[in-house]
N, C-alpha and C positions, 0 to 999 in steps of 0.2 A: 507423574504426580498431575494429577486434576489440581486446576486453581478453578476458584469458585470466587467473582466478583457479584454481592448482591448491593444493591440499590448506593454503590460508591457514590460519593459528592464530594468534591474540596474546592471549598472558597477559601479566595485569598483577597485581602483588605487593599481596596483601590488605592494607586499611589497618588492618582489627582484626589487633592483631599477635599476639594471643590463637592466631588461627586461620594458620596455615603455607602454607594450600596455595593457591596463585595462584589469581584470578580468569581464565577462561577466555571472556574478552569475542568471540572469535569462533572456532567449533572446525570444523579439518577444511573445510573453504569450496571450494569447488570448482566453479563455474559459466564458461561462456562466454558474454560481451556481446558480439553480433552488432552486425556494423558499424552505425552509422547508426540506432539503434533506441535508445527512451527504456524503460531499467526502470526501475521500481519497486521501491525495496528497502523491505519492511513488516515491520511488526511492533510488538511491544508497546515501552514504553519499557523501555531499557536490555536490548534484545535482539541489539544488536551493528549496527544500522544504521549509527550514523556511525563507527563504528569502522572498519568496513569500507570505508567511504569516505575516509578519511582513512587509510585503507592501502593503498588506489588512488592518494590523491594523492600519496602519499608523508609528510605529515605525521605517521605513525606507522611504525615498522617489525616488518613480522611476526616473531613468535616463531619461525615454521619458513612454510615453500610458498614458490612464486614466483607473480610478476605479469608479465603479457606485454603487451605493447601493440603492435599486429602479432604479429611474429615476434621484436620488440625485448622481450629481459630487461631491464624497469627496476625491478626489487627493490631494488638500490643506486643507485639512481639518486637524484639526491636533487630536492626539489620543484619548482624550481625549470626543472630543465632535464627535467622530462616532459611539457611543453606542455599543462600540466591548467590549465581555467576551476573557479573553486571559488568558489560563492553561500553564503552562510552565513546560517543565520536571523537573525542579527542584522543584519544586510545589510554593516557594518564599514565604512561608508562615512568617510571622511575629513571631518570636522564644520568645518574652518576653509578646506576647497577649494570651488570653483564644482563642478557636474556634471560640465561639459566637463574639469575639471584630474582631480576625481576617477576620471573614463572612460580619462581620458591617461596617468594615474599608471601602469600597466604596461609602456607604450611605452618610458617614458623609462629602465626598466631594460634595454633592449635594447643588446646590445654588437655590437661586430665589424661584421661583413658585415649585420647584422638592426638595426644602430643606423640610426635612421629623422630627418631632418627633421622642426623643428616646424608646417612645415607637412603635411609628410606625415600626423603625427602626428594635427592637427586632423582631419584630412581622414577619417583612420582612425576616432576618436573620433565626428563628427557620422554616418558611415555606420553604428556600434554603436548610437547613439544612434536613428536613422531607424529602424532594424530593431525596436525595444523603444518606438518613439512617443514620446520625449520630446525632439524635437529642438530643438523650440521651449521649454525650459526649460536651456539650458546653462550661463546666468550664474547659475540661483540656485545656494542653497547647501542641503544638506540638511533644515538644521531650517524652510524656506520650501518643505518639500514636503510631501507626505500620504506615509503607509508607502507605499501601493500605486505614487508613483510614485518612492520611494529605493529600492523592491525591483527596479524597471526599472532604478536608475540600475547598481546593483549585479548587474544581469545581462547590463547592454551593458559594464559592465567587466571583467567575466570573457568577453565574446565579441572584447575589441576584438583580440586578437591571435590570434582565429580557431586556439583551443585544439585540440587532437587529440580530448581526452573534456573534455565539461563535467558537474560534479560539482554538484548541487542539495542542500546539506543543510537540510530540513525548512523551506521558502525561504515557505511562505507561512502559517504556524502565529501568523504576528502582525498579520494581513490579518484584517478583519472576513467574514462570511462572503459578503457581495455581492461584496465585492473580491477575494476568496479564486478565487471561480468565475472571473470574469473575468481574473483571472490566470493562473491555471493554462490558460484556453482561449489565452492569451497564447503561453505557455510550449510548450505542445503548437504554436501557429505558427510561433516562431519555429524550434522543434528541425527541425519539417518543411524549413523554409524552407533552414536554414542545412546542414543533413544529420547533425551534430555528433554521434557517439554518446555520451547522456545518460546519467546514473544521477541519480535522484531518491529520497531519502529522504524518508518519512512514514510517521507512524502511523495517518493519515486515510485507512482502506480505501476511500472512497468519493472521495477524491483519487487514490489510486493506481492505481483502476480505472480512471477518466474519463480518466486521460491516458496511461496506459504502451502500450507493445506489450506488454510481458511484465511479470511480478509474479512477486519473489522474496519470499516468506511465510518469518519468521527468527522463532524462538525459541530465546531463551538460546544465542545465539551459533551456533546449527544450522539449516541451510534443510530448512524444512518441507516445501514445495511451490515449483517454479513452474509456469509456465506464462501462456499468454495470460488477462487478465480474468476474463471470460464463463466460459474451462473450469475454472481453478481453483473458480469459485466454481459453478457447475454439478457438479463432480466433486471436490469436498475429498477428500484422501488421510486426515487423521485428524480426531478432534473436535475439535483445537486451529483448524485450518484454518478448518471449518464455522463455529467460534461465533465467529471473529475477521472474518470475511469479511460482511458483511451488515446492513444499517438497513431496519427494527428488527431485533435478533440472531433466530438463529436458535431455535426453540424446542427443550429438551432436555428427555426425558420417561427415566426410569426402565422400561423396559421387555423384556419375552421373548419369545422366538422360541420356538413352541410348536407342536406340528402343521401345520409347515407354515404357520403366520400370524405374523403382526405383533400381539403384545398389548400393551395401555399397560390397567395395570388388569383389570377383567375384561371388555375387550372387544377383539376382536379388528379390528383396522382398515384391514389386507391380506394376503393372500395371497402367500406368498414361494415361492420354490423349493425344491428340496428340502435343507433343512440340520437339523444337530443342534441337538435342544431346548437352550435357553441364556439367561442372561439379557443382557442387551444395554443401549446407550443407542441412544434414537434419537431423531433430529435431524428437526424438520418447519421448512421453509421460512416466514413470513409468507404468504407468497402460495400456501403448498399444500393450504391449508384450498378445500373446497364447499360452500358453506352447504347443509343437507339437514335438514329438520325429523325426520328417519328416520335419519341420520345416522350413519355407525359410533362417530364419539367426541365423549361429549357430555364438555362444561367447564359450569364455575359462571360464568353471564354477571357482567360487571361493570361495562364499560358499552359503549355503540358511539361512536365518534367521525368525525365526517364530514369528511373533507379536501376537500372538492369533486370531483376526478376519484375516489378512493377513499374508499372507509370502512374505519375501523380499529376490531375485535372485540377487546374488552380481557374476558380473561377468565382462570378460574386452575384448577388442579386438582393432585390429590394429590400424584399421580407426577413433575410436572415441576419444573425445577430454578429454572426463571425465575420471578421474585416473581410476574409476570402474563405470560399466553400475548396475546400479539400476529399476532390472525390479518388478511389486507390482502384484502379483495371489492373488487371494480370496484363505485363508486356505484348503478349502472345494476341491480344482483344486488336479486332478493328475496331481504330478512332474515325469514325468519319466529322472531322470536322470544318465547319463553314465558319468563321471566322465573320461576325463577332459572339456569335453564340455557338452554345451547346448542349445537345440533347441526351437526355437520361430518362429510363424506367427506372423505379424504384422498389427495392428488395421490402417486402413488408416486415419479415423477421430480422430486421436489422434497423425498422424503424419504429418508434417510441412516441407515443402521445401524453400529453401532461397538461393539466390545468395548468393557466398562468396565474391565477392567485395562487391556489395553497403548492403549485409541482409536484404535487402527488402525481402517479401515473395513471394512466385510464388505458385499459384492454380495449381494444379496437379493431384487432385483425377477423376478419371471419373465419370459421372453420375449414371451409373447401379449400384455405389459400396454402399453398404448400412454399416453404422455405426454400 
């Protein structure tokens, strides 16, 4: 089922009575979610992700704009008639009901031609449980289950009616790291098997990039960038997107474009295509550093962390916004370190240049540079 959001805006009254201006949670949001795809809504807390999800589900009404499921305008349709499955951050299971009863619960509300017999409801509940691999736990209560198992019950309950749209609101945030990794793979598998159009809300960029067909990066209710996860990582449109995606975070320097070169402090780190001289922000991904004792950029060495496959060189520079610069190199690379300094050459395609005022990206790479 394709979902189309047209100029969606949601305003809330300001809780501070001294400020008469409304809070805009979602601002002129337009996006088409393709049929059968898993879309990640990504951004920091308070950026409007969950509000967007609530608008799609019908739990909130938009101040303006329209919502379409396929060709159907569902903007005024109540939540129960939209055919949406919703999984909450806190699972929201009924503690006094068994797993079977929790999963069957939405089927008990069906009326008219859709009404099912108890046997048919049991059958559908077991089908949903099998999909999330909890069919052996049907007699347990939620209190007798781990967080990961409870999360699977919540997903099975959302899937049991085979919704047109599946909405997941930070469903993994209450799980530990290993379980989170396992469960996100399960969600990806379930989505592929069912083919249900799915919107997945998270503030965890690694989670969004690993699970999504496309990601939508949001800031203060406004879409910053839409694209395939790797494409957004490799080609950020602005400094916010560049800083938000990536672990460790991107290293941001105050620098300048001068004489068709990119300068950090008194060092020219890269040649550029012809551009006017100007102050810029220079952002270098952690994997964009090449160890070279005669390299273009000199940093103050803090330490070296060997992490098995990779080595992280921790350093500082007076023109860097980050407290510490983290450069990731292969453990096989020989690192010539002469404390207190370390030198690197810089990969042009792991480096981005931004206007310091607008924070929009400036294309700087020469055509003859190879990534």
